[in-house]
BALOBA-1460 file (C-alpha; in Angstrom, 3 decimals):
// residues 86
<rec num="1" residu="x" x="106.229" y="79.765" z="127.162"/>
<rec num="2" residu="x" x="106.203" y="79.389" z="123.357"/>
<rec num="3" residu="x" x="108.431" y="76.829" z="121.737"/>
<rec num="4" residu="x" x="110.731" y="78.056" z="118.991"/>
<rec num="5" residu="x" x="111.428" y="75.617" z="116.186"/>
<rec num="6" residu="x" x="114.086" y="75.977" z="113.520"/>
<rec num="7" residu="x" x="113.425" y="74.879" z="109.964"/>
<rec num="8" residu="x" x="116.566" y="74.050" z="107.969"/>
<rec num="9" residu="x" x="116.690" y="73.571" z="104.211"/>
<rec num="10" residu="x" x="119.809" y="71.578" z="103.412"/>
<rec num="11" residu="x" x="119.401" y="70.729" z="99.729"/>
<rec num="12" residu="x" x="117.569" y="73.682" z="98.239"/>
<rec num="13" residu="x" x="113.898" y="74.250" z="97.634"/>
<rec num="14" residu="x" x="112.091" y="74.089" z="94.315"/>
<rec num="15" residu="x" x="108.448" y="74.941" z="93.762"/>
<rec num="16" residu="x" x="107.241" y="73.418" z="90.514"/>
<rec num="17" residu="x" x="110.163" y="74.034" z="88.157"/>
<rec num="18" residu="x" x="111.307" y="77.246" z="89.884"/>
<rec num="19" residu="x" x="114.253" y="77.075" z="92.263"/>
<rec num="20" residu="x" x="113.383" y="79.218" z="95.290"/>
<rec num="21" residu="x" x="116.344" y="78.497" z="97.570"/>
<rec num="22" residu="x" x="119.589" y="77.180" z="96.151"/>
<rec num="23" residu="x" x="121.483" y="74.269" z="97.669"/>
<rec num="24" residu="x" x="123.850" y="76.936" z="99.070"/>
<rec num="25" residu="x" x="120.930" y="78.327" z="101.076"/>
<rec num="26" residu="x" x="120.581" y="81.530" z="99.026"/>
<rec num="27" residu="x" x="117.365" y="82.947" z="97.631"/>
<rec num="28" residu="x" x="117.305" y="82.315" z="93.877"/>
<rec num="29" residu="x" x="116.883" y="85.313" z="91.584"/>
<rec num="30" residu="x" x="114.386" y="83.304" z="89.527"/>
<rec num="31" residu="x" x="112.091" y="83.255" z="92.575"/>
<rec num="32" residu="x" x="112.323" y="87.021" z="92.981"/>
<rec num="33" residu="x" x="111.361" y="87.634" z="89.363"/>
<rec num="34" residu="x" x="107.971" y="86.092" z="90.119"/>
<rec num="35" residu="x" x="107.218" y="88.774" z="92.714"/>
<rec num="36" residu="x" x="105.798" y="92.197" z="92.017"/>
<rec num="37" residu="x" x="103.756" y="94.726" z="93.971"/>
<rec num="38" residu="x" x="100.592" y="92.745" z="93.247"/>
<rec num="39" residu="x" x="102.038" y="89.976" z="95.465"/>
<rec num="40" residu="x" x="103.011" y="92.295" z="98.331"/>
<rec num="41" residu="x" x="100.622" y="94.011" z="100.710"/>
<rec num="42" residu="x" x="101.035" y="97.757" z="101.115"/>
<rec num="43" residu="x" x="101.940" y="98.670" z="104.676"/>
<rec num="44" residu="x" x="100.311" y="101.352" z="106.784"/>
<rec num="45" residu="x" x="103.604" y="103.278" z="107.091"/>
<rec num="46" residu="x" x="105.549" y="102.331" z="103.961"/>
<rec num="47" residu="x" x="103.153" y="103.040" z="101.128"/>
<rec num="48" residu="x" x="103.439" y="102.525" z="97.402"/>
<rec num="49" residu="x" x="103.778" y="105.590" z="95.188"/>
<rec num="50" residu="x" x="100.699" y="107.064" z="93.584"/>
<rec num="51" residu="x" x="100.052" y="110.495" z="92.133"/>
<rec num="52" residu="x" x="97.161" y="110.926" z="94.563"/>
<rec num="53" residu="x" x="99.342" y="110.221" z="97.624"/>
<rec num="54" residu="x" x="102.157" y="112.453" z="96.359"/>
<rec num="55" residu="x" x="99.839" y="115.331" z="95.514"/>
<rec num="56" residu="x" x="98.075" y="115.003" z="98.862"/>
<rec num="57" residu="x" x="101.415" y="115.289" z="100.674"/>
<rec num="58" residu="x" x="102.136" y="118.737" z="99.220"/>
<rec num="59" residu="x" x="100.904" y="121.825" z="100.997"/>
<rec num="60" residu="x" x="101.670" y="125.510" z="100.942"/>
<rec num="61" residu="x" x="102.792" y="127.525" z="103.923"/>
<rec num="62" residu="x" x="99.983" y="128.957" z="106.007"/>
<rec num="63" residu="x" x="98.926" y="132.323" z="104.631"/>
<rec num="64" residu="x" x="100.740" y="131.837" z="101.304"/>
<rec num="65" residu="x" x="99.074" y="134.103" z="98.749"/>
<rec num="66" residu="x" x="101.672" y="134.324" z="95.963"/>
<rec num="67" residu="x" x="101.487" y="130.656" z="95.009"/>
<rec num="68" residu="x" x="98.628" y="128.219" z="94.587"/>
<rec num="69" residu="x" x="98.570" y="124.453" z="94.193"/>
<rec num="70" residu="x" x="95.993" y="122.252" z="92.493"/>
<rec num="71" residu="x" x="96.165" y="118.797" z="94.089"/>
<rec num="72" residu="x" x="93.989" y="117.291" z="91.344"/>
<rec num="73" residu="x" x="96.305" y="118.263" z="88.477"/>
<rec num="74" residu="x" x="99.523" y="118.592" z="90.494"/>
<rec num="75" residu="x" x="100.122" y="122.063" z="89.092"/>
<rec num="76" residu="x" x="101.505" y="125.102" z="90.875"/>
<rec num="77" residu="x" x="100.388" y="128.564" z="89.789"/>
<rec num="78" residu="x" x="102.266" y="131.758" z="90.365"/>
<rec num="79" residu="x" x="100.225" y="134.902" z="89.686"/>
<rec num="80" residu="x" x="101.590" y="138.087" z="88.175"/>
<rec num="81" residu="x" x="104.502" y="139.286" z="90.281"/>
<rec num="82" residu="x" x="106.241" y="142.674" z="89.904"/>
<rec num="83" residu="x" x="104.548" y="143.369" z="86.572"/>
<rec num="84" residu="x" x="105.452" y="140.047" z="84.924"/>
<rec num="85" residu="x" x="104.205" y="136.506" z="84.831"/>
<rec num="86" residu="x" x="105.991" y="133.206" z="85.249"/>
């Protein structure tokens, strides 16, 4: 059976000159400002936004002939309908 240990920070935690955890035990906003998506690994389910992912997620209904979609440009095209164009 694995042993579970508890780590308690009683007086805050500072890394270099940046306070990470305050003496009240709260995560300091200054520590969060150092994080961005370059520091965080993209998950397999929760993915970061990209035009390529968004465009790849769009599809038209099977057999749709009145509308076309270009996944490279992200543009929809609607051909002439009832004598006019859109």
